[in-house]
N, C-alpha and C positions, 0 to 999 in steps of 0.2 A: 668558325675558323679553327678553334681549338679542337673540336670534335674531329675535324678532318685529319689533323696531325696525330690524334690519338686513335685513329681507325675505329671510332665509335665504340670503343670497349666499354666506356662508361658515359652516362649522360651527365653533363655539367649544368648545374643550375646557374642561370645568368646572374642571380643575386647572391651567389655564394660569397660569403664574407672574405674567404681566403683570396679570391681574385681581386676583390676591391682593395684589400690590404697591399697586395703586390703593386697594383696600379698606383696607390697612394704613395708608396715608397719611391716609385719611379718618378712621380711628379716632384717629390722633394729633391731628388737628385737633379731633376731637370732645371730647377731654378739656378743651381750652381753651374750646370753646364751652359746655361744661357749667358752667365757672366763670362765664362771661359771663351765661348764662341765669339762673343762681342769683342772681348779684349784682343783675341788673336786677329780677328778681322780688321779691327781698327789699327793694330800694330802693323800688319802687312800693308795696309792701305797707306799709312803714313810713310812707310819705307819706300813704297813704289811711286807715290804721287806727291809732288811738292808744290805744284802750281795750279792745281784744280780745286779751288776752295769750295765750289758748289757741290762737287761730288763728295769731297771730304765731309762736308756738313751733312749731306744726305745719309752717308754711311753711319755717321755718328748718331744721328737722330733715329735711324732705323734700329740700330743696336740697343740704344737706350730704351726706345719704345718696346722692343721685344722683351727686355729684362723686366720693365715695369709691368707689362701685361701678364707675364708669367707669374710674378709674385703677388700682384694685387688680386688676381682671380683664384688664388690658392683655395682649395676646398677646406672648409672648417670641419665638416663632418664627412664620414665615409659615404653616407647616402647621397652626397652631392657629387660623387665621382663621375656619374654618367654625363652630367651637364659639363663638368670641367673637362672631361675627355673630349667632348665635341669641340669645345672652345679651343683647346690646345692643338687638336688635329687641324682645324682650319688655320690657326696661327702659324703652324709649321709649314703647311702647304704654301701659305702666302709668303712666308719668309724665304722659302726655297725658290719660289718663282721670282721674287724680287731680286734675290742674289743671282739667280740665273740670268735675268735681264741685264743686271749690272755687269755680270761676267761677260756677256755677249757684247755689250757696249764697249767695255774696256778692251776686249779682243779686237773689235773693229778699229779701236784707237791704237792697236798694237801695244797694249799694256797687259801685264799679267796680274792676277789676283789669286795667289796660292791659297790664301785663307779660306777661299770658297770650298776647296776640296776637304779641308778639315771639317768645315761645317757639315758637308754631306756625310762624311764618315761617322760623325757623332750623332747627327740628327736622324738619319734614316733608320738605324736599328731601334732607336727609342720610339720612333713613330710606329715601327712594326710591332714592338712590344705592346703598344696601345691598341693592337688589333685593328689597324687601319690599313690593311694590305692594299686595297685599291687606291689609297692615296699615294703609296709608293710608286705604283704603276703610273699614276698621274704625274708624279714628280719626274720620273724617267722620261716619259713622253714629252713633257714640257721642255726639259733641258735639251733633249735630242732635237726637238723641232727648232729650238733657238740656234743650235749648232749648225743644223742643215741650212737655216736661213742665212747664217753668216757665210757658210761655204758657198752658197748660191751666188752671193754678191762678190765672191772671189777676194774677200778681204783677208782671209786666213788661208794658209797652205793646207793641202790634204794631209800632210804628215802630222801637223799640229792637231787638226780635227780628229784624225784617226786615233792618235795617242790619247787625247783627252776623253773621247767617247769610250774607248776600250778600258782605260783606267777607271773611269766613272762607273761603268757597268760591273767591272770586277769587284770594285769596292762595295757596291750595293749587294751583289750576290754573296760575297764572303760574309759581310756583316749580317745579312739576313739569315744565312744558314746557321751562323753561330747563335743568333737570337732564337731561332726556331729550336735548336738543340737544347739550349739552356732552359728555355721556357717549357719545352716538352718534358724535360727531366723534373723540373719543379712540380708540374702538374701531376705527373705519374707518382712521384713520392708523396705528394699531398693526398692523392686518391687512395694510395695504399694505407697511409696513416689513418685517414678518415674511415676506411673500411674496417681496419683493426679496432678503432675506437667504437664504431657502431656495433661491430660483432661482440665486443666486450660488454657494451651497454645492454645489448639485446639479451645476452646470456645472463647478466645480472638481473634484468627485469623478469626474465623467465623464471629464474630461481626464486625471486621474491614472490612472484605470482603463484608458483607451485607450493611454496612454504605457507603463504598466507591462506591459500584456498584448500590446504590439506590435500594436495594433488601430487601424484607421483607418476613415473614413467615405467613402462614395461616393454620388453622386446621378445618376440616369439619367432623362432626359426621353424617354419612348418615342415621343411624337409627332414631336419634332424630332431625335431620336437624338443628343442632347447628353449627354455623359458627363463628370462632374466628380469630381475627387478632392480630398481635403484634403492639407495639406502633408506629412503623415507618409508618404503614398504615394511621393513623390519621394525622401524620405530613406531609405525602406526599400530602394529600388532603387539607392541611391548617387548620385542626381542632385541638383543644386541646382534650385530651382523654375524658374529662368529657362532651364535647359538642356533642358527637355522640356515639350511641350504636353500637358496632361492632358485629352485628348479621346478619342473613340472610335477614330479612325484610329491614333493613337499606341498605344493599348491593343492593337489588332489586330496591330501590328507586333512587339509584345513577347511576345505569347502563344505558347507552344510549339505547333508545327504539329500535334502528336499530340493536343493538348488542345482545340484550337479547335472542332472539330466537336462534341465532347461538351458544351462550354460553351454553344454556340449552341442545341443541341438541348434542354438543360436549361432555358435561358432561354425558348425558345419554348413549352415545356410549361407553364411558370408563367404566361406571358402569356396562353396559351389556357385558363387556369384548370384545367389538368390536375394541378397540384400546389399545395400550400398555400404553399410558399415555394421560393426559389431558393437552392441550396447545392451547391457543387462545389469539389473540390480540383484545382488546376491549377498550371502553371509559368509564370513570367515571367522574361524575360532582364534581368539587372541591368546596371549600367554596365560592369562588368568582363567581361561576356559570359557569365557563369555563370547557371545556371538556379536560381531560387528557388521553393520551393513555397509557394503561397498558398491559404488557405481563404477563399472568397468566398461570402457569403450575403446575401440581401436579400428584399424583399417589395414588392409593389405596394401603395401606400397612397393612391392617388388615381385615381378613374375619372370619366369624363364622365357626363352624364345618360343616355347609352345603355349604360352599363356597360363602355365600352371603357377599357382601362388608359391612364393618362396619365403618371404619375410613379412611379418606383421608387427606394427608398432601401435602403441596406444597409451592411454592414461588411466589412472584409477583415482577414486576420491572417496574419502570416508564420509558417509552420509548417515551415520548412526543417529546423530541428534535429530536430523530431519525426519528419519523414519519413526523415531520415538514420538516426535510431535504429531506426525500423521496418524500413528496408531492411537495416541491419546485423543486426538480430534475425532477419529472414527468412533472410538468408544463413547465419547461425550455425545456425538451426534446420535448414536444408537440409543443411548440413555434418554436423550431428549425426545427422540422419535417415539419411544415406547410411552413416555409420559404424555406426549402429544396425542398418541392414539387412544390412551385411556382417559383423556380429558373429557369430562361429561359435557361441559359447555362447549360451544363452537367458537373457535378463534378463526377470524378471517381478516384479510386485507383487501382493500379495493383502491384502484386509482381514482383520481378526482372525478373522472367521467363515469364512474360506476362499474368499470370493468374489474372483475374479480381477479386479484393478483395471486392469492393463496388462501387455502381454507383447510381446517383440520379434518381428519377422518371422521370425527364425531358428528359431522354434518349428516352422515348416513342415518344415524339414529334419529336426528331431529327432523330433517327434511326428506329423507329417503333417497337422496342423491349420493353417488360416489364423489369424493372430493375432486377427482380428475375431471369429472363431467362439468363441474362448475367453473373451473379455471378458464380464464379468457372470456367467460360469459358475462352478461350484464346482470348486476344485482337486481335490476328492475324485473328480471324474469321470475323472481320468486316473491315479488311484492304483490299483496292482495289488492291494494289500492295504490296505483302509480303516483298519485298526488302526494302520498305520504313521504316520498323521496324528497320532494321540494321542501316540505316542512322540516325534514330531517337535516338537509343541507343548510337551511336558514339557521337552525339552532346551532349547527357546528360552526358556521362562520361567525355567529354572534358570540359564542362563548369560547370557541377553540376546542371544545370537548362536549361530550354528552354523557349523562348519567341516568340510568334506569329509564331509558326511553322505550315506551311500549309501542309495538308494531304488530300488525297482522301479516303473516306470510303464508304462501301457498306451498304445500308439500308436493312431492312428485305425483302423488295420487289425487292432487287438486283439493285436498282437505285443508281447511284454514286452521292455522295454529296461532297462539299468542306467544310473542317473544319479548324479552327484556334485553335492551342493548346498552352497553357502555362503550364509547368510542373516543379516540383521540387522533389528532393529526400527527403524522410523522414528517419531520422537517428535514430538508436537504442542507447542503453546504451554504446555499444562498439564503438560508433562513426562510425559505418559502415552503409551504406544505407540498409534499410529494405524493403521499397517499394516506389513506385512513386505516388505522388498525382498530379492531373491535372484538368484543366478546359478546356472544349471544347466548341467552339461556331460554330454554323452553319453559314457559310458565303457564302452559295450557291447562294443566291439572289444577294449578292454583286458581286460575281464572274461572275454571269450571266450579270449583268449590265456592268461590266468591259468588258466582251466579246462583248456585244452589242455596247459599245462605240467604239470598234475597227472596228465594222462593219459600223457604221455611220461615217459621216464626223464629227469627234469629235471637231476639232478646226476650228476657223475662220481663213481663209487663210491670211487675211491682218494683223490682230492684234495678232494672235497666242494665243488668249484666246478661251475658249469654245464657240461653236456656240449656236444659239437659241435652237435647238432641245436638245442638251446635257444639256444646262442650265436648261431647263424645267424638264428634266428627273431627274437631280440632285436635283433640288428644291423639286420635289415630294418626293424623297427619304429622303431629309433632314427634310421635314415636318413630315414624318412617324417616323423618328428617334426622333425628338423633342417631338412628341406625346407619343411615347413609353417610353422615358426617362424623360418625364415631364419637358422639358426644353424650354426656349424662343428661338425665331428665328426672325431675322430682315432682310428685303429685302430693297435694295436701287435702285430705278429706276433713271437712268441718261439720260440726253439729252445734246449733245454738241451744244452749242449756235453758230449760224452764219455759220454752215457748208455749207449750200446752197450758201450763198453769197461768201464764200471763193472759192468754186468750180466754181462759175460763173465768178468771177472777177480775181482770182489769178490762178485757175486751179485745176484739180482733184488731181494732185500729192500733192499739198499743203494740200488739204482736207484729202488725205490719211495719210500724215505725221501727221496731227493734231490728227486723230483717233488713230494712233500708239502711239503717246506721251501720250494721255489720258489713253489708256489701260495700257501702261507700268508703268506709275506713280501709277495707282490703284493697279496693280499686285505687285508692290514693297512695297506699304504701308499697304496692308491688311495682316491679319494673315495667317498662313499656313492652318488653317482649313476653311478659308473663300474661296468663289468661285466667280469668275467674268466671265461673258459671254456677248457676243455681241448679242443683240436682233435683230439687223438689222439697216442699215442706220447709223444714228447718236445716236442710243439708246443702252445703256448698262444696265446690271442687276448685282448687287452685292448681294451675299447670305452670311449673317453673322450668322454662327452657334453658338448656345449657347450664344446669345448676345442680350441684351435689346436694345431698341431704343435709349436710352441715351448713352450707350456705342458705338453704331454705329455712333451716331452723332459726338462723339469725334474722331473716326477714320476718318470720312469724313472731319473734320476740318484739320487733318494732310494732307490729300490728297489736300485739297483746298490751304493750305499753300504752298505745293510744286508747285502747278500750278502758284501761284503768284510769287514764286521765279524764276520759268522758264521764266515767262513773263518779269521779271525785268532783268534777267541776260542774257538769250539767245536772239539771234538776228533773231527770226523767222519772216516771213512775215505776221504773224497772231498773234492774242492774244487768249490764251486759256480761254474759258469761259464755264462752265458746270453748268447746273441746276440739282438739285436732290430732290427726295422725298422718305421718309422713311415710312415703314409699318411694324408693329410688329405682330408676330404670337405667340399666347398663346394657349396651348393645350386645355384649357377649352372653348375657343372661337369657335373652329372647323371651321376656315376659310379654303376655298379651294384656289388653286393656283391663279385662276382668280381674286377672291376677293382681295387677298393679293397684287397682282400686280396692280390692278385698283386703290386701295387706294394710293399706292406709286406713281402711274402715275398722279393722280389728284393733289397730293401735289407737284410733280415735276412741273407740268404746272402752278400751282399757283406761285411757286417761279420764274419760267421762265417769267411770266407776270410782276412780280415785277421788275425783272432785265430789262425787255424790256421797262417798263415805265421809269425806271431810265435812261436808255440809250437815250430815246426820249427827256426827260427833259434836259439831258446833251447837246444834239445836238441843242435844241432850245436856250439854253443859249449861245452856241457858235455863232449861227446865229444872235441873238440879239446883241451880243457884236460886 
């Protein structure tokens, strides 16, 4: 109804709080009007009728009931307006019809009830304001039909009938027009105020969004090549507004030379309608001479009648921090990629079903495959024995991880290799395992060495330590390991003093016992990673892994201390005396096995000579005494 009077210029929301407030005010006025209508009606009735007590009582009861209903059902909250509106509309229609019937009855009795017209004048505009236009039509038709009925029975004259009908219709039309005009003006003023408030709020929100997001606006007149920026553009680059002219020429001087061609090319594509919008990342020089990254985007929003572009508007945003993060991430990723590629061991990830998720490039060296070939393939494709996968998963489920797990895998050329695997579950947000991450090391050479050791006479039969052959093989492997891992290695060459004299004078059994004791003490005192081997006769070699010559000397002192303790405590027919010489291997020196042993051997003989000289001097002192 309202939209019809406003010519649909604006859409009105039915639940608009403004209209509910208007209606609520009308209802408050209505209760007072109800008192007034009732009072006037009763007054006129008492003036006109003095002997009709039944009718008097009826009017009185109807008026009182009307007042009570209007006030009892008053809405307590604005949200109850719709229900209250329906109630009052029906109440007014009923009241009008009842009054119309009474008016007709009194007319037939040739009595007048002037108060009825007052009720019509007041009630009809209010009902109209309540947006119940069809109820007004119903009221008019009801009253007219009653007057026609009275006229049909010839109980009233045509003049009275004509006068009442015309007056009644005029009153309705005039009051309705006034109500429409007043209500229409209120709505229009409200809409204008609301539009101004919304426009102001939207402007404030836009300014807050632009300031918070470091975003600004620009305007480009394509015809005149005029380029304008808002104030934020100057602040972004560190300038005051008066220090810089915001035009096309200034912009060209600030753009990075490497970006200018890309920007003009992208702009031309948009102007030529080859792209829907213009968007590009570029650099601008700020006041300090540093380059700031800017994201500029825009669109043509005005063309002439020939379709040629005229005006272009857009936004810009400072993305320097984001670009710096991206550059740092890219550098970090490149750094990790290079480390990943140089990784000797193979890192890989598999889903729980065995599908390979990712694998490091080093798999090429170990298995012969390119890492891209294996992604999305099943890990079972490289298993030598498929059943090993079942055992592997059982161990994973049992412990949640695997350490130093040995497997046999197939290379691309179908050659079998030995690998050592360390694996862990990677858990998701639901605390359930999502995939398995693992590191695999090729231990084929080590396993080959171990197999060869079994083929050779690995241990010295007398002392139960490694023999010469095994000792040299292990020394060679330890040197390679030290070179690969850039670690130190020290060898100690030993000689048991006086073994020949003991064999000749006491017997070979005593000599054998001496060698066993020497070897056992060394084996007990050295670390688990160190190796002792018998080089032959009275000579031994100790290999100290990941150990400097100073650290090796400390270990040797522990060994020597134990020998002295045995000499003092045990009642052997011989004294334990051992000469030693140390030689240190450094990866940068590139010494071979022979050089390393020769250096230790020379130092050992030097110490042996010193001990021999001391022994001779001791014997001479005894003889002299």
